[in-house]
N, C-alpha and C positions, 0 to 999 in steps of 0.2 A: 469872446465871452458874451458880447451883446446878442449874438445869434442864439446862443444857448439859453440865455434868459428869456428871449422872445419866445422860443419854443416852449419853455417851461410855463411861462405866463399863459400861453394859449392852451396848453394841455392840462394844467393843474386842476381846475374845477371838475373837468370830465374824469380825470384819473381818480380823484377823491370819491366821486359818485360811483365810478365803476368798482373801486375797491370795496365800498360799502355794500353794494349789491352782491358782490362776490362773498362777502362775509355773511350776509343773510342766507345765501344759498348753502353755504357750508354749515351753518348752525341749525337751519330749519329743515333741510332735506336729508333724510337718513342715507348714509352711505350704502346700506344694503340694497337700496333701490337700483344702484348702478351695476350690481352683479346678479340680481335675482332673475333677470329675463335674458341673459346673454349666453346661455349654455348651448342652445341648438345650433347645428351647423346649417343655417339657412339665412335667407335674405332678411328676415324679420329681425334676427338677433344683430345682424350687421347694421340695419337701419336704427334700431334702438340704441346701440352703442354709439353711433354717430350723433344721434339727437341728444343723448346724454352728454357727450363729450364737447359739443360745440360751445355751450354756454359756460362750461366749467373753467374757472380761472387757474388752471394748472400750468406752470412754466414748463419749458422744454425738458428740464431734467426731472421735475417732479412727476411728469406723466409716465416716465419709464417704469419706476417701481409700482406706481398705481396700476398701470396696465398689466404688469407681470403678476401683481397680486390678484387681479381679476382672472387672469389665466390660471393661476394656481388654485383659485376657488372654483374653476370649472368653465369659465368663459371660452367659447370656441376660438380657434385661430382667427377666423374672419372677424368676429366681434372685437377681439383684442387688437387686430391690425387696424380696423376702422377707428377704434378709440385712439390709437397711437397717432393716426394721421389727422383726425379732426380736432382733437383737444388742444394741442399746442399752437395751432394756427389761429385760434380765436379765443373766446372768453369774453364775458360781459365787459370787463375792464378795457380790453384792447379794442373791442368793437366801438365802445363809446369814445375812446381816445382817437381811433381812426377817423370817426366822424368829425371830431373837433379839429384835427390837423390836416386831414386829406379830403374832407367833404363827404356828403351822404352817398354818392355813387360808389366810392371805394368801401364805405362801411356796409353797404348792401351786398356788393359782389363778393366781399371777402368771406363771409359765412356760407354763401352759396357755393363758392369754389371749394371750401372745406367740406361741405356736404357731399358734393359730387365726387371729389377725389377719395374721400373716405369710403363711400359706397362702392366705388370701383375697386379700391385696394382690398376691402373686406371680402368682396365677392371673389376676387382673384385668389385671395388666401384660402378661402373655403374650397375653391376648386383644386388647389394644390394639396389639400389635406385628404388623405384616404379615409374612407368610412370606418375602417378597422381602428385607425389611430384615434378617431373621434370617440368611439364607443367607450363609455366608462369615464371619459374626462369630465363630463358634466355631472357625474355622480360623486365627485370628490367631496369629502366632508372632513371636518376636523375630527380626529379620532377621540378627542377628549370631551367636546361639547356637542357633537352630533351634527354640526353644520359648519359652513365655511366662513362664518363671520363671528368667531368666538370673542375676538377683541376688536373693538372699534371705539372711536372717540366718544367722550362722555356727553357732549352737549345735548343729545337727543333725549336724555332722561332728566334734563334740567327744567326748571320753571321757565315761563316766558322771559322774565327778567334775566335769568341765568343764560338763556340762549342768546338774548340780545347782547349781554356782556361778552359771551363767547364770540359772537359775530364781530363785534368791535375789535376784540383782541386779534382775531384771525385776520381781519381786513387791514388793520393799521399797525400790527406788530409782525405777525407771522408772514403775511404776504409781502410786507415791506422788506422783511429780511430775505425772502426768497427771490424777489425780482428787483429789489431796490438797486443792487449793484449793477445789474444789467441795464436797467433804465438809465442810470447815470452814465454808464459807458456809451449807450446808444446816443444820448444827448451830446456827450463830449465828441464822439466820432462825427456826428452830424455837424456840429460846430466847426470841427477841423476841416471837414470836406468843404463846407461853405466858404471858409476863409482861405484855405491853401490850394484847393484844386481849381485850376483855371477853367473859365467857362467853356473854352474850346476843347477841353480834355476828352470829352465824349462826342465830339462833333462827327467822328467817323461812324457812330452808331445812330445818328439822327434819323436816317431814312431806312435803317435796317433793324427792325424790331426783333427779329429772330436772333441776330448776333448779339443784341443787347441782353436778351434773355439768357442766352448761353453763357455770356460773360458773368451775369449775376449768379447763375447756377454754380459755376465754377468757384465763385467766391463764397456763396452762402451755404452750400451743402455741408462742407466740413466744419464750418464755424458753429459756435453756440450763439444764437440770437433768440431772445424771448419775443413773444408776440407784440408786447407793448414797446420794448426797446428797439424793435426793428422799424417802427413807424418814422421817427425822425431821420434815420439813415436813408430810408426810401425817399422821403421828401427832399433831403439834401441832394441825392443822386439825380432825382428827376429835375430839380432846379438847375443842375449842371448839364442836362441834355439827354439823360436816359429816358426812354419812352415810358408812358404810364403802364403799359403791359409789363415792362421789365420791373417797374416798381411793385406791381402785384406779385411777380415771381419772387422777389425778395421777401415780401410779406408772407408768402406761403412756404417757400423752401427753407428760409432761414430758421424759423421756429420749428418746422416739422421734422427737420433732419439735422443731425450732427454726428460726429464720429462715435460718441458714447451710445446713442440710440442704435446706430448701425451695428456695433459690436454686440450689444445686448440682444437685439432681435435675432442676429445670426446664431448666437449661443442658445437662446431659449426657444425660439420659434422655428429656427432652421433656415437653410439657404433659400429654399423656394419661397418661403414667406417673405424673406428679406427682398428678394427680387420683385415680388408683387408689391411690396411696400414702396420701394424706390420707383418702380415703373409707374405706379398710379399717381403719386403726387408730382413727379417730374412731368409726366404727360399732361396731367390736369393743369399744372401751373403754366406750362407753355401754351396749352390750348386756350385757357382763359385769358392769358396775356395777349395772344393773337386776336381774340375776340375784341378785347378792349382797344387794341391798336388799329384794327382793320374793319370792324363791324359796328361797334358802338361809337357815338359821337365823341371824339377826343376831348372836346371842350368840357364835357361832363367831368372829366378827370383832371383837367388843368385849371379850370376857372378858380377853384378854391386856392390852389397854389399860387397862381398869378396874383390874386388879391393879397395873399400874405406877403409875397415878395415885394410888391409895389407899395403897399399901404400899411406901414408900421405905425399905427396910431399908438398913443400912450395907453397902456392897459388901464382898465377901470379898477376901482378899489376892491371889487369882489375878486378879480383875477389876481391882484397883488396879494390880497389876504389869503387866497387859496394857495398861492405859491409859497408864502411864508409857512403855512400849515404843512404843506407837502414837504418842504425842505426840513422842517423840524422833525416830522415823522421819519423821513429818510435818514436823517442824522441819528435819531434814536435807534433805528433798526440796524444801521451799519455799526454803530458803537456796540450794541448788544451782540451782534453777530461776530464781529472781528476783533474786539478787544476783550472778549471773554466775559461779558456781563450777562450773557445768555444762560439761563438756568435750565438745565435739562429736566425733562419730565420723567418722574419715576412712577411706575404703575405696579402695584402689588396685588396679587390674587389672594395670598394668605401668608401669614407670618410663619417662618420656618427657620430651622437651623441648618438647612441644606447647604451644600457646598456653593461657594461663590466663584464665578469664572469671569475673566475679562477678555473681550474680543475686540479686534480692530476691524471695523466695518468700512471697506473702501467703496467709493462711488457715491456717497451721500453728499448732496449739494444744497438741499433745502429742507424745510420742515415737512414737506410731503414725503421726502426720502426717509427722514427720521421716523415718521409715523409708519411708513410701509415696512421698514426694517423691524420696528418694534412689534408690529402686528404679526410679521412672519415668525419672530422669536416666540411669541406667546402661542402660536399654533403648535409648537413642539410639546408633546406630552412630557410632563415632569418639570417644566418651567413654572416657577412660582412667583418670581419677581424679576423685573428687568428695568434698567435705566439706560437709555440710548442718548448719548450726547453728540450733538451735531458739530460743535466746535472742535472737539478732540477726536471725532470719528471713532468713538469707543462705545462698547456696550458692556455693562456690568450685570451679570445674570446669576440668579440664585435658583437652585433646584437640583433635581437628579438627572436632568437631561444630559446626554452625552455631547461632547464636542462635535462629533461627526454629524449628529442630527441637527444641531443648531446651525452649523455652517451650511448644511444642505438646504435648510429652509431659507436662510438668508440669500444664498446664491440663486435660488429659484426665482426670487423677485428681482434679480439683476445686479446684486452687489457682490463684492468680494469679502471673504471672511477669514481671519487668521486669529489664532489664540495669542493673546499678549504674553 
């Protein structure tokens, strides 16, 4: 328990700052910016998707429907793949938290590694896509409003004060709901590793960085780890003897890949794109890990950890206060998320007496998922009102749209759909 509290005290001020910056980005940067320039099957669209994705605070599950929505609106396979690789590895919140807990060198190399692997993956995905299949995909428009962004979040039409309120709600309510559970799990797992795993457990890997990385890949790839929640786990494993390069592999592979993303990419983008996706970030993660272990000074990546392990001074009042605030926000988010106090958002285009249908939407795990499902539903001609509830995984829809059309739109962004 003491180890967990020490980790929280160290990370709390940086996490709160990172969440706040993420909220500002959400409220003040129009979402259409992320899909407007991603349609071409060229390196420029891949680079833009990568640069758009690196600072975005999307969790590993939230990035899937967001990327599928971009694809549905016309983004190329290369741009979509680059976005899928870059976005979950980083984010302003996780970069700041990495700096606080693992030091500046890790915080610098983490987004660089995400940049390189995303560029590689996007380029490979474009090479696997035939020119004939690409033609027309970037001309997709919504049949009702004439463009691919008929429904999007409201903050961009609000006043400055309204946008600031939206930023605060997104940062300290929505994001806390999305990644709060995984952050707590990461901290608990890190504490358990620190307490119960013997210091000699990873001694066999001490001088074999490649074996360390392969071990981490086998553990991390099928799991769900968010970019922030993976940080304390990486720290704990490194303190037990895994190399800094293996720690970076965990930071990259854990958030970038899980079984859900593998299945969705295979279904929506195809087997060749999935191979490009897996090959690029696995090759990139191992490559950057080897650079850390054998090219760069290892002391860069260990000094911050050694200082934390040896010198546990009593935290200052600012860290303690930040920890209290963070714990209260996490408690509020988890209560709202899992005890049913979350109020689903209902968006209505016009009042009507059209028929009402209820659907079960499978695969939603966060507010980004809910928003992507809602946006997909509103893209269907004939939908006049929709309410998507994350807690119950249901959508109540009014209008003349058919069951088949609604389910097709929902499945195109990576979810399952059944009529209740």
